[in-house]
Phi, psi and omega in degrees: 000085183290130169276142183237157178266099183208147178284341183250331189239135180257329187208147178224133180220144178229133178214111174052045176094350178260119178261121177251129180235129176258116178266143181302317187272327190240002176088204188272138172229140179250139179235135189252154180060038179270124179296150179302326181295325177296317178299313180299314178296323178300313180298327182273348184295136179295329176237109181295321180296317179294316179297315179303311182295326184274330190237346185239309182305133179064013177246332182234000000 
C-alpha cells in the first residue's frame, strides 16, 4: 500500500484489477478492471493528479 507524495492523493493500492485511491479531501475510491500496467505507470508518474485525470478518471 504505497503512500505517495501528492497534493491530492495520499495512497494508491492495486489488487487483482481493483485500484484503490485515497484522496486527501474525499477519502477512498475504488476503480475496477484496471490493468496492472496502469497502476505501475501511476506510481511512477511525476504528477499523480495529472496521471489520474488523464488515464483513470472517467475510464474505470
